[in-house]
DSSP file (Angstrom, degrees, kcal/mol; ACC not computed):
  #  RESIDUE AA STRUCTURE BP1 BP2  ACC     N-H-->O    O-->H-N    N-H-->O    O-->H-N    TCO  KAPPA ALPHA  PHI   PSI    X-CA   Y-CA   Z-CA
    1    1 A M              0   0    0      0, 0.0     2,-0.3     0, 0.0    49,-0.2   0.000 360.0 360.0 360.0 130.4    0.0    0.0    0.0
    2    2 A A  E     -a   50   0A   0     47,-1.3    49,-2.6     2,-0.0     2,-0.4  -0.790 360.0-138.3-103.2 146.9    1.4    3.4   -1.0
    3    3 A D  E     -a   51   0A   0     -2,-0.3     2,-0.4    47,-0.2    49,-0.2  -0.874  18.0-167.5-103.8 135.6    0.7    6.7    0.8
    4    4 A Y  E     -a   52   0A   0     47,-2.7    49,-1.9    -2,-0.4     2,-0.4  -0.985  14.9-136.3-127.1 131.8    0.0    9.8   -1.2
    5    5 A R  E     -a   53   0A   0     22,-0.5     2,-0.6    -2,-0.4    49,-0.2  -0.679  12.7-148.8 -83.5 136.2   -0.1   13.4    0.1
    6    6 A I        +     0   0    0     47,-3.3    49,-0.4    -2,-0.4    20,-0.3  -0.931  30.9 155.4-102.4 122.6   -2.9   15.6   -1.2
    7    7 A D        +     0   0    0     18,-2.6    84,-0.7    -2,-0.6     2,-0.3   0.305  61.8  35.2-128.9   7.1   -1.9   19.3   -1.4
    8    8 A C  E     -Ef  25  91B   0     17,-1.4    17,-2.1    82,-0.2     2,-0.3  -0.990  57.8-170.6-155.6 157.3   -4.4   20.6   -4.1
    9    9 A I  E     -Ef  24  92B   0     82,-2.3    84,-1.8    -2,-0.3     2,-0.4  -0.917  13.2-139.9-140.3 165.6   -7.9   20.1   -5.2
   10   10 A N  E     +E   23   0B   0     13,-2.1    12,-2.9    -2,-0.3    13,-1.2  -0.998  16.7 177.7-129.6 139.6  -10.2   21.1   -8.1
   11   11 A K        -     0   0    0     -2,-0.4     3,-0.4    10,-0.2    10,-0.2  -0.953  39.0-119.8-129.7 151.2  -13.9   22.1   -7.9
   12   12 A P  S    S+     0   0    0      0, 0.0     2,-0.5     0, 0.0    -1,-0.1   0.911 111.7  20.4 -57.3 -42.0  -16.1   23.2  -10.8
   13   13 A N  S >  S-     0   0    0      7,-0.2     3,-1.8     1,-0.1     6,-0.3  -0.912  76.3-159.1-130.1 103.5  -16.7   26.5   -9.1
   14   14 A R  T 3  S+     0   0    0     -2,-0.5    -1,-0.1    -3,-0.4    -4,-0.0   0.800  90.4  47.3 -55.2 -35.4  -14.0   27.2   -6.5
   15   15 A S  T 3  S+     0   0    0     -4,-0.1     2,-0.3     2,-0.0    -1,-0.3   0.551  88.1 104.9 -87.6  -6.2  -16.0   29.8   -4.6
   16   16 A S    <   -     0   0    0     -3,-1.8    -3,-0.1     1,-0.1     0, 0.0  -0.559  55.2-159.3 -77.4 134.6  -19.2   27.6   -4.4
   17   17 A T  S    S+     0   0    0     -2,-0.3    -1,-0.1     1,-0.2    -3,-0.0   0.531  93.0  51.8 -85.2  -6.5  -20.0   26.0   -1.1
   18   18 A H  S    S+     0   0    0     -5,-0.1     2,-0.2     2,-0.1    -1,-0.2   0.687  85.5  93.1-102.9 -23.0  -22.2   23.5   -2.9
   19   19 A D  S    S-     0   0    0     -6,-0.3     2,-0.2     1,-0.1     3,-0.0  -0.502  70.7-134.3 -73.5 141.2  -19.9   22.2   -5.6
   20   20 A H        -     0   0    0     -2,-0.2     2,-0.3     1,-0.1    -7,-0.2  -0.480  25.2 -91.5 -92.2 163.3  -18.0   19.1   -4.7
   21   21 A I        -     0   0    0     -2,-0.2   -10,-0.2   -10,-0.2    54,-0.1  -0.598  38.5-179.9 -72.2 129.8  -14.3   18.3   -5.2
   22   22 A T        +     0   0    0    -12,-2.9    16,-2.3    -2,-0.3     2,-0.3   0.749  63.7  17.0-101.7 -32.3  -13.8   16.6   -8.5
   23   23 A H  E     -EG  10  37B   0    -13,-1.2   -13,-2.1    14,-0.3     2,-0.3  -0.951  57.3-169.0-139.8 156.3  -10.0   16.0   -8.5
   24   24 A A  E     +EG   9  36B   0     12,-2.2    12,-2.5    -2,-0.3     2,-0.3  -0.970  12.8 172.9-141.0 157.4   -7.1   16.0   -6.0
   25   25 A G  E     +EG   8  35B   0    -17,-2.1   -18,-2.6    -2,-0.3   -17,-1.4  -0.934   6.6 159.9-155.1 176.1   -3.4   15.9   -6.5
   26   26 A G  E     - G   0  34B   0      8,-1.9     8,-2.8    -2,-0.3     2,-0.2  -0.973  45.3 -42.8-179.7-172.7    0.0   16.1   -4.8
   27   27 A P  E     - G   0  33B   0      0, 0.0   -22,-0.5     0, 0.0     6,-0.3  -0.460  44.8-140.5 -77.7 144.7    3.7   15.4   -5.0
   28   28 A N    >   -     0   0    0      4,-2.6     3,-1.4    -2,-0.2   -24,-0.0  -0.626  24.8-115.5 -92.6 159.8    5.1   12.1   -6.3
   29   29 A A  T 3  S+     0   0    0      1,-0.3    -1,-0.1    -2,-0.2     4,-0.0   0.771 115.5  60.4 -64.4 -26.0    8.1   10.3   -4.8
   30   30 A N  T 3  S-     0   0    0      1,-0.0    -1,-0.3     3,-0.0     3,-0.1   0.375 124.6 -99.8 -85.6   5.9   10.0   10.9   -8.0
   31   31 A G  S <  S+     0   0    0     -3,-1.4    -2,-0.1     1,-0.3    -1,-0.0   0.302  92.6 103.5  95.2  -9.6    9.6   14.7   -7.8
   32   32 A G        -     0   0    0     -5,-0.1    -4,-2.6     1,-0.1     2,-0.3   0.030  69.7-105.9 -86.2-160.0    6.7   14.9  -10.2
   33   33 A R  E     -G   27   0B   0     -6,-0.3     2,-0.3    -3,-0.1    -1,-0.1  -0.947  19.7-154.0-131.3 151.5    3.0   15.5   -9.5
   34   34 A W  E     +G   26   0B   0     -8,-2.8    -8,-1.9    -2,-0.3     2,-0.3  -0.896  10.8 179.8-120.2 155.5    0.0   13.2   -9.5
   35   35 A K  E     +G   25   0B   0     -2,-0.3     2,-0.3   -10,-0.2   -10,-0.2  -0.950   9.2 164.5-153.6 135.6   -3.7   14.2  -10.0
   36   36 A D  E     -G   24   0B   0    -12,-2.5   -12,-2.2    -2,-0.3     2,-0.1  -0.941  37.9 -90.4-148.0 167.3   -6.7   11.9  -10.1
   37   37 A T  E  >  -G   23   0B   0     -2,-0.3     4,-2.2   -14,-0.2   -14,-0.3  -0.439  34.9-117.8 -78.9 154.8  -10.5   12.0   -9.9
   38   38 A V  H  > S+     0   0    0    -16,-2.3     4,-3.1     1,-0.2     5,-0.3   0.900 113.9  55.9 -60.5 -42.5  -12.3   11.7   -6.6
   39   39 A P  H  > S+     0   0    0      0, 0.0     4,-2.2     0, 0.0    -1,-0.2   0.909 109.8  46.3 -58.5 -39.2  -14.0    8.4   -7.6
   40   40 A N  H  > S+     0   0    0      2,-0.2     4,-2.2     1,-0.2    -2,-0.2   0.908 113.9  48.0 -67.6 -41.2  -10.7    6.8   -8.4
   41   41 A I  H  X S+     0   0    0     -4,-2.2     4,-2.2     2,-0.2    -1,-0.2   0.931 112.2  49.5 -63.7 -45.4   -9.2    8.1   -5.1
   42   42 A A  H  X S+     0   0    0     -4,-3.1     4,-2.7     1,-0.2     5,-0.2   0.907 110.4  50.6 -60.6 -42.6  -12.2    6.8   -3.1
   43   43 A R  H  X S+     0   0    0     -4,-2.2     4,-2.5    -5,-0.3     6,-0.2   0.907 109.0  51.3 -62.5 -42.7  -12.0    3.4   -4.8
   44   44 A S  H  X>S+     0   0    0     -4,-2.2     5,-1.8     2,-0.2     6,-1.3   0.894 112.3  46.8 -61.8 -40.5   -8.3    3.1   -3.9
   45   45 A I  H ><5S+     0   0    0     -4,-2.2     3,-0.8     2,-0.2    -2,-0.2   0.943 114.2  46.6 -65.9 -48.0   -9.0    3.9   -0.3
   46   46 A E  H 3<5S+     0   0    0     -4,-2.7    -2,-0.2     1,-0.3    -1,-0.2   0.851 114.0  47.4 -65.6 -35.0  -11.9    1.5   -0.1
   47   47 A Q  H 3<5S-     0   0    0     -4,-2.5    -1,-0.3    -5,-0.2    -2,-0.2   0.568 109.1-124.8 -82.7  -8.2   -9.9   -1.3   -1.8
   48   48 A G  T <<5S+     0   0    0     -3,-0.8    -3,-0.2    -4,-0.6    -4,-0.1   0.713  76.6 120.5  74.3  20.7   -7.0   -0.7    0.5
   49   49 A T  S   <S+     0   0    0     -5,-1.8   -47,-1.3    -6,-0.2     2,-0.3   0.779  78.4  13.0 -86.9 -27.2   -4.5   -0.2   -2.4
   50   50 A H  E     -a    2   0A   0     -6,-1.3     2,-0.4   -49,-0.2    -2,-0.2  -0.985  61.6-148.8-144.6 153.5   -3.5    3.4   -1.4
   51   51 A R  E     -a    3   0A   0    -49,-2.6   -47,-2.7    -2,-0.3     2,-0.3  -0.935  15.1-157.6-119.3 149.7   -3.9    5.8    1.5
   52   52 A F  E     +a    4   0A   0     11,-0.5    11,-2.8    -2,-0.4     2,-0.3  -0.941  15.3 167.5-128.2 148.3   -4.1    9.6    1.2
   53   53 A Y  E     -aB   5  62A   0    -49,-1.9   -47,-3.3    -2,-0.3     2,-0.3  -0.963  26.0-132.3-151.5 164.0   -3.4   12.3    3.7
   54   54 A T  E     - B   0  61A   0      7,-2.6     7,-2.1    -2,-0.3     2,-0.3  -0.885  11.1-168.1-115.3 155.1   -2.9   16.0    4.0
   55   55 A N  E     + B   0  60A   0    -49,-0.4     2,-0.5    -2,-0.3     5,-0.2  -0.747  20.6 159.1-144.0  92.8    0.0   17.7    5.9
   56   56 A E  E >  S- B   0  59A   0      3,-1.7     3,-1.6    -2,-0.3    -2,-0.1  -0.963  70.3  -3.0-120.4 130.0   -0.6   21.4    6.4
   57   57 A G  T 3  S-     0   0    0     -2,-0.5    -1,-0.2     1,-0.3     3,-0.1   0.801 129.7 -58.7  62.7  29.1    1.2   23.4    9.1
   58   58 A G  T 3  S+     0   0    0      1,-0.2     2,-0.5    -3,-0.1    -1,-0.3   0.519 112.1 118.6  79.4   4.4    2.9   20.3   10.4
   59   59 A K  E <   -B   56   0A   0     -3,-1.6    -3,-1.7     2,-0.0     2,-0.4  -0.917  51.0-152.4-109.5 127.1   -0.4   18.5   11.1
   60   60 A T  E     -B   55   0A   0     -2,-0.5     2,-0.4    -5,-0.2    -5,-0.2  -0.795  13.4-179.4 -98.8 136.4   -1.3   15.3    9.3
   61   61 A A  E     -B   54   0A   0     -7,-2.1    -7,-2.6    -2,-0.4    18,-0.2  -0.997  22.1-132.6-133.8 130.0   -4.9   14.2    8.6
   62   62 A W  E     -BC  53  78A   0     16,-1.1    16,-2.8    -2,-0.4     2,-0.4  -0.501  20.4-126.2 -79.1 150.2   -5.8   11.0    6.8
   63   63 A V  E     - C   0  77A   0    -11,-2.8   -11,-0.5    14,-0.2    14,-0.2  -0.829  30.4-179.4-100.3 133.1   -8.4   11.1    4.0
   64   64 A G  E     - C   0  76A   0     12,-3.3    12,-2.0    -2,-0.4     2,-0.5  -0.741  27.5-107.6-124.0 174.1  -11.4    8.8    4.2
   65   65 A V  E     + C   0  75A   0     -2,-0.2     2,-0.3    10,-0.2    10,-0.2  -0.885  34.2 178.0-107.2 133.4  -14.5    8.1    2.1
   66   66 A R  E     - C   0  74A   0      8,-3.0     8,-2.5    -2,-0.5     2,-0.5  -0.852  22.2-131.5-126.3 164.8  -17.9    9.2    3.1
   67   67 A T  E     - C   0  73A   0     -2,-0.3     6,-0.2     6,-0.2    -2,-0.0  -0.980  19.6-134.5-122.0 128.8  -21.3    8.9    1.3
   68   68 A S    >   -     0   0    0      4,-3.3     3,-1.9    -2,-0.5     6,-0.0  -0.179  33.2-100.2 -72.0 170.0  -23.7   11.9    0.9
   69   69 A T  T 3  S+     0   0    0      1,-0.3    -1,-0.1     2,-0.1    -2,-0.0   0.739 126.5  57.2 -63.1 -21.9  -27.4   11.7    1.7
   70   70 A N  T 3  S-     0   0    0      2,-0.1    -1,-0.3     0, 0.0     3,-0.1   0.450 123.3-106.3 -86.7  -1.4  -27.8   11.3   -2.1
   71   71 A G  S <  S+     0   0    0     -3,-1.9     2,-0.4     1,-0.3    -2,-0.1   0.536  74.2 139.1  89.7   7.0  -25.6    8.3   -2.2
   72   72 A N        -     0   0    0      1,-0.0    -4,-3.3    -5,-0.0    -1,-0.3  -0.697  49.1-130.5 -87.6 135.7  -22.6   10.0   -3.8
   73   73 A K  E     +C   67   0A   0     -2,-0.4     2,-0.3    -6,-0.2    -6,-0.2  -0.634  32.6 169.4 -84.5 142.1  -19.1    9.1   -2.4
   74   74 A F  E     -C   66   0A   0     -8,-2.5    -8,-3.0    -2,-0.3     2,-0.3  -0.941  29.8-114.3-144.2 165.4  -16.8   11.9   -1.5
   75   75 A I  E     +C   65   0A   0     -2,-0.3     2,-0.3   -10,-0.2   -10,-0.2  -0.794  33.7 166.4-106.1 148.4  -13.4   12.3    0.3
   76   76 A Q  E     -C   64   0A   0    -12,-2.0   -12,-3.3    -2,-0.3     2,-0.2  -0.986  34.5-107.2-155.4 150.4  -12.9   14.1    3.5
   77   77 A T  E     -CD  63  84A   0      7,-1.0     7,-2.7    -2,-0.3     2,-0.4  -0.506  24.8-158.8 -83.0 154.1  -10.1   14.3    6.1
   78   78 A Y  E     +CD  62  83A   0    -16,-2.8   -16,-1.1     5,-0.2     2,-0.4  -0.977  21.5 156.8-135.6 117.7  -10.4   12.7    9.5
   79   79 A A  E >   + D   0  82A   0      3,-2.3     3,-1.7    -2,-0.4   -18,-0.1  -1.000  63.3   2.8-145.4 141.0   -8.2   13.9   12.4
   80   80 A D  T 3  S-     0   0    0     -2,-0.4    -1,-0.1     1,-0.3     3,-0.1   0.838 128.8 -57.5  54.7  36.1   -8.6   13.7   16.2
   81   81 A G  T 3  S+     0   0    0      1,-0.2     2,-0.4    -3,-0.0    -1,-0.3   0.625 116.8 105.6  75.8  13.3  -11.8   11.7   15.9
   82   82 A V  E <   -D   79   0A   0     -3,-1.7    -3,-2.3     2,-0.0     2,-0.3  -0.987  69.2-128.1-132.4 134.4  -13.5   14.4   13.8
   83   83 A W  E     -D   78   0A   0     -2,-0.4     2,-0.3    -5,-0.2    -5,-0.2  -0.646  37.7-170.0 -73.6 133.8  -14.4   14.6   10.1
   84   84 A K  E     -D   77   0A   0     -7,-2.7    -7,-1.0    -2,-0.3     3,-0.3  -0.870  31.7-138.3-129.0 159.6  -13.1   18.0    8.8
   85   85 A D    >   +     0   0    0     -2,-0.3     3,-1.4     1,-0.2     4,-0.3  -0.040  60.8 124.2-103.2  29.4  -13.4   20.1    5.6
   86   86 A N  G >   +     0   0    0      1,-0.3     3,-0.9     2,-0.2     4,-0.3   0.639  58.6  74.5 -73.0 -10.1   -9.8   21.1    5.4
   87   87 A L  G >  S+     0   0    0     -3,-0.3     3,-1.5     1,-0.2    -1,-0.3   0.867  89.3  62.3 -61.9 -33.1   -9.4   19.7    1.8
   88   88 A L  G <  S+     0   0    0     -3,-1.4    -1,-0.2     1,-0.3    -2,-0.2   0.716  96.5  58.3 -65.8 -20.3  -11.5   22.7    0.7
   89   89 A A  G <  S+     0   0    0     -3,-0.9    -1,-0.3    -4,-0.3    -2,-0.2   0.541  85.0 105.8 -86.6  -7.1   -8.7   25.1    2.0
   90   90 A L  S <  S-     0   0    0     -3,-1.5   -82,-0.2    -4,-0.3   -81,-0.1  -0.303  79.4 -94.1 -72.8 158.4   -6.0   23.5   -0.3
   91   91 A N  E     -f    8   0B   0    -84,-0.7   -82,-2.3     1,-0.1     2,-0.3  -0.167  46.6 -91.0 -64.5 162.4   -4.7   25.3   -3.4
   92   92 A E  E     -f    9   0B   0    -84,-0.2   -82,-0.2     1,-0.1     2,-0.2  -0.579  39.9-121.8 -74.8 135.4   -6.2   24.7   -6.8
   93   93 A C              0   0    0    -84,-1.8    -1,-0.1    -2,-0.3   -58,-0.0  -0.543 360.0 360.0 -74.2 143.6   -4.4   21.9   -8.8
   94   94 A S              0   0    0     -2,-0.2    -1,-0.1   -84,-0.0    -2,-0.0   0.450 360.0 360.0 -92.9 360.0   -3.0   23.0  -12.1
């Protein structure tokens, strides 16, 4: 299982509080960058093939998969026993 840091996200409308995250990305071990869709990231987490995390300000939070009331899967960080929305504060992926 490989661990991947998420340090950027994409949303259709960055300023909308209702639009969901569509993509996330971060640094590769080889010095490059990776970027993938939320469904692919969620599938990797659920299948146990990869783990994802954020590390902002020296604090690490693992990313988990949640399901909305409409049945859509989305990713969210989990730290100190609490689901948090800190992915939304990350920079935009290019």
